[in-house]
Backbone bond lengths (Angstrom), bond angles and torsions (degrees), N, CA, C in turn:
res aa  C-N    CA-C-N  psi(-1)  N-CA   C-N-CA  omega(-1)  CA-C   N-CA-C  phi
1 M - - - 1.516 - - 1.585 104.36 -
2 A 1.333 116.06 109.78 1.390 120.88 177.11 1.537 114.95 -80.49
3 T 1.363 117.38 156.85 1.380 122.02 171.02 1.513 112.36 -84.07
4 R 1.264 116.08 146.38 1.481 122.72 -179.00 1.654 111.05 -60.95
5 R 1.313 119.00 138.83 1.401 118.21 175.70 1.576 107.33 -86.71
6 N 1.462 114.33 -34.38 1.501 119.90 177.12 1.388 104.21 -143.75
7 V 1.334 115.74 -179.95 1.420 128.19 -171.13 1.521 111.24 -65.78
8 T 1.354 114.01 -34.12 1.501 116.11 179.68 1.473 117.91 -95.44
9 S 1.324 124.54 1.40 1.351 130.84 -178.19 1.555 110.53 -82.39
10 K 1.251 119.35 165.47 1.495 123.42 179.25 1.514 105.26 -84.10
11 G 1.395 108.40 152.26 1.450 112.21 172.80 1.617 107.59 125.98
12 L 1.284 114.28 176.18 1.455 120.65 -178.65 1.546 108.99 -85.97
13 P 1.317 117.44 138.96 1.476 116.91 179.72 1.494 113.51 -67.33
14 E 1.200 114.08 165.96 1.520 120.68 -179.41 1.629 107.72 -77.45
15 I 1.203 114.39 131.11 1.583 119.18 -171.47 1.587 100.81 -100.60
16 S 1.327 112.54 110.98 1.423 122.05 171.70 1.419 112.52 -93.93
17 S 1.379 117.28 -177.50 1.547 113.94 177.70 1.474 112.90 -78.13
18 K 1.389 117.67 -14.48 1.515 119.53 178.53 1.450 110.11 -101.42
19 S 1.336 125.12 3.69 1.309 131.41 -174.49 1.635 108.05 -73.09
20 P 1.387 117.00 142.65 1.423 122.33 175.07 1.525 112.87 -70.85
21 L 1.270 112.20 -11.43 1.593 116.86 176.32 1.437 115.25 -92.76
22 K 1.387 116.84 2.73 1.474 125.25 -179.32 1.505 106.62 -51.61
23 A 1.404 119.18 -44.74 1.551 121.19 -175.96 1.482 107.77 -58.31
24 L 1.418 120.12 -34.62 1.393 119.80 -176.76 1.611 119.25 -86.73
25 S 1.338 109.12 5.45 1.482 111.87 -170.99 1.560 109.05 -62.19
26 D 1.203 126.60 -41.39 1.510 125.22 -179.11 1.536 107.98 -64.48
27 D 1.358 118.09 -40.97 1.415 120.84 177.77 1.406 118.65 -63.61
28 L 1.432 111.74 -32.98 1.491 122.84 177.18 1.499 108.30 -68.44
29 T 1.304 116.34 -43.13 1.420 121.11 -175.74 1.592 107.94 -66.35
30 D 1.281 115.25 -46.19 1.509 119.59 175.72 1.544 115.60 -58.00
31 M 1.435 111.59 -36.59 1.439 118.46 173.63 1.513 114.13 -62.61
32 R 1.279 112.71 -46.40 1.553 120.47 -178.57 1.453 108.65 -64.14
33 A 1.268 118.32 -41.68 1.571 119.66 177.21 1.389 109.91 -63.55
34 H 1.443 123.51 -41.26 1.388 123.03 -176.78 1.558 110.11 -73.84
35 M 1.251 117.40 -33.81 1.529 117.22 176.81 1.544 109.82 -70.62
36 A 1.292 121.04 -36.92 1.507 120.70 173.62 1.487 113.09 -64.47
37 L 1.351 120.86 -34.82 1.429 128.66 177.38 1.563 105.76 -64.55
38 V 1.437 119.68 -52.09 1.358 121.98 -175.99 1.508 110.00 -60.80
39 L 1.389 118.95 -44.26 1.445 121.63 -179.07 1.561 110.43 -62.55
40 R 1.386 118.16 -40.37 1.467 117.02 175.64 1.496 113.14 -59.30
41 E 1.423 112.65 -45.47 1.556 113.92 178.96 1.408 111.99 -61.97
42 W 1.376 123.60 -44.81 1.372 125.50 -179.10 1.614 111.46 -56.25
43 E 1.279 112.97 -48.69 1.534 118.27 178.06 1.484 109.95 -62.93
44 K 1.294 119.14 -37.53 1.527 118.73 179.95 1.634 107.82 -67.73
45 D 1.374 116.83 -45.16 1.400 116.54 178.53 1.548 116.69 -58.47
46 N 1.393 108.69 -45.39 1.457 118.70 173.01 1.508 116.86 -51.04
47 S 1.335 112.57 -48.77 1.450 115.96 -179.81 1.505 113.14 -73.61
48 M 1.322 123.87 -14.43 1.418 122.74 175.71 1.561 110.14 -93.30
49 V 1.277 120.26 -29.44 1.424 118.91 -175.20 1.517 114.91 -86.42
50 Y 1.298 116.51 -35.30 1.461 118.43 -177.87 1.479 108.18 -101.63
51 F 1.377 115.07 101.22 1.460 121.82 -178.89 1.572 113.69 -88.55
52 E 1.365 108.75 -21.76 1.532 115.72 -178.61 1.593 108.12 -117.68
53 A 1.209 119.33 150.56 1.421 126.65 176.79 1.555 105.39 -70.08
54 V 1.379 113.77 147.57 1.488 118.16 177.13 1.403 107.05 -72.90
55 P 1.327 120.32 130.40 1.578 121.72 -176.18 1.506 110.14 -69.85
56 R 1.287 118.53 140.63 1.435 120.78 -179.04 1.620 109.09 -82.30
57 S 1.246 119.48 -19.37 1.478 120.72 172.48 1.464 113.07 -145.76
58 I 1.257 116.22 161.95 1.561 116.55 -172.95 1.497 104.93 -94.97
59 P 1.329 122.02 134.22 1.381 122.11 174.08 1.451 113.37 -60.17
60 E 1.390 117.90 154.93 1.456 119.41 -172.91 1.586 112.15 -67.03
61 E 1.347 116.94 -34.35 1.442 112.84 175.09 1.457 123.80 -67.84
62 Y 1.402 111.91 -14.73 1.453 116.27 174.81 1.564 113.97 -95.63
63 K 1.357 119.29 -3.35 1.369 120.74 179.10 1.547 110.87 -75.42
64 I 1.282 117.68 146.98 1.386 122.41 -178.94 1.620 104.02 -81.48
65 K 1.275 113.93 129.30 1.480 121.31 -178.19 1.481 111.65 -74.78
66 K 1.347 119.50 -41.29 1.421 129.03 -176.72 1.436 111.58 -135.06
67 G 1.292 118.59 142.83 1.418 128.26 -179.86 1.553 109.59 -55.27
68 L 1.330 116.61 145.01 1.520 118.95 178.77 1.560 105.34 -91.33
69 M 1.260 112.83 145.11 1.442 122.21 173.12 1.538 107.67 -111.80
70 M 1.351 118.23 110.28 1.435 123.11 178.82 1.516 110.59 -73.39
71 M 1.230 122.53 -38.74 1.383 127.68 178.73 1.471 121.08 -150.12
72 K 1.207 122.46 153.52 1.503 121.68 -177.04 1.490 113.63 -60.53
73 P 1.299 124.07 133.33 1.417 125.86 -173.61 1.547 106.72 -76.31
74 D 1.323 113.79 140.87 1.400 125.36 173.57 1.544 113.25 -102.42
75 E 1.361 112.21 128.92 1.476 115.16 -177.27 1.540 107.73 -74.83
76 F 1.261 115.17 133.28 1.467 124.87 178.95 1.514 112.07 -105.73
77 S 1.320 118.82 128.66 1.434 123.51 174.10 1.543 113.47 -143.44
78 L 1.187 118.82 144.43 1.456 125.20 172.78 1.479 111.65 -80.01
79 E 1.408 118.20 142.92 1.384 125.46 169.67 1.500 112.51 -65.71
80 D 1.339 121.41 143.09 1.385 123.20 175.11 1.625 105.74 -82.31
81 V 1.354 114.56 119.67 1.390 118.92 178.56 1.476 110.82 -128.69
82 E 1.339 118.20 162.63 1.420 123.31 177.57 1.535 104.43 -85.46
83 P 1.333 114.97 132.46 1.430 120.84 -174.85 1.562 103.94 -71.53
84 L 1.404 107.91 150.79 1.530 120.71 -178.03 1.475 105.55 -87.75
85 A 1.285 115.73 136.74 1.581 120.33 174.23 1.509 105.13 -73.01
86 L 1.293 116.89 134.46 1.504 126.32 177.44 1.413 112.12 -98.78
87 S 1.357 125.13 13.17 1.389 123.93 177.65 1.493 106.48 -134.66
88 L 1.304 115.07 157.39 1.450 128.32 -179.49 1.583 112.44 -73.75
89 S 1.231 116.42 150.13 1.481 119.55 179.05 1.595 107.17 -69.41
90 E 1.382 111.26 160.58 1.439 115.05 179.54 1.557 111.31 -61.80
91 E 1.305 119.19 -30.21 1.541 121.67 176.59 1.506 108.51 -66.03
92 A 1.250 114.55 -43.51 1.585 113.97 -178.80 1.442 114.30 -66.69
93 M 1.360 118.35 -32.51 1.415 124.65 -175.44 1.538 113.58 -75.32
94 T 1.405 115.51 -31.09 1.486 112.09 -177.25 1.495 111.18 -85.00
95 P 1.315 116.20 137.54 1.415 120.35 -178.92 1.486 114.25 -64.00
96 N 1.290 123.92 135.14 1.373 128.70 176.61 1.585 113.57 -98.75
97 E 1.267 117.50 99.14 1.537 115.83 -168.59 1.624 106.10 -68.65
98 D 1.300 119.01 -25.88 1.549 113.57 -178.39 1.401 109.87 -74.20
99 S 1.346 123.24 -33.68 1.444 125.49 179.52 1.496 109.41 -67.79
100 D 1.338 116.75 -42.55 1.398 124.95 -179.35 1.524 111.27 -66.71
101 R 1.408 119.29 -40.06 1.402 119.29 176.09 1.508 115.27 -70.63
102 A 1.449 115.24 -34.32 1.422 116.80 173.55 1.488 114.22 -63.42
103 L 1.340 120.05 -44.13 1.414 126.01 178.43 1.544 108.40 -60.71
104 A 1.322 117.17 -43.99 1.531 115.83 -177.26 1.522 112.76 -65.20
105 E 1.319 109.98 -35.85 1.558 116.84 178.11 1.524 109.54 -65.34
106 E 1.356 115.97 -45.18 1.470 119.69 -179.46 1.463 108.10 -63.21
107 L 1.227 125.79 -40.70 1.506 131.45 179.56 1.566 106.72 -63.65
108 Q 1.343 116.92 -45.80 1.446 119.96 -179.15 1.513 111.51 -59.75
109 K 1.381 112.93 -46.24 1.445 116.15 -178.53 1.592 111.14 -62.63
110 R 1.350 118.17 -37.63 1.445 118.66 175.79 1.515 112.39 -64.30
111 W 1.327 119.48 -36.59 1.477 123.07 179.37 1.485 108.87 -67.34
112 N 1.305 120.08 -40.42 1.378 128.13 -174.40 1.592 108.18 -68.82
113 T 1.331 118.04 -35.47 1.456 119.76 -176.63 1.467 110.95 -81.81
114 E 1.255 121.99 -14.72 1.531 122.59 -172.18 1.462 109.28 -87.48
């Protein structure tokens, strides 16, 4: 974790004696030491695991000549169905005053009995 060179650059700000980050100074020192240790370990692991450079291209003899088929393809088709109407019928859309009046009377009777 680098210290910033200026206000707009990446990294941690410089911690001075008047900085509000002064309370975190010890924690930041520990974090920097931990990050340096992790980086050293990663570099050590990478240098031990990869003995050969990663090839930039695949040699012709290793290229697959034909695509592999893992399983037989199944043909997919949708069933022919009658489309569902997405609108209400004319009867359902017209208000029925008789049913509204009956419902209102029933509700009024309930309120009156309670």
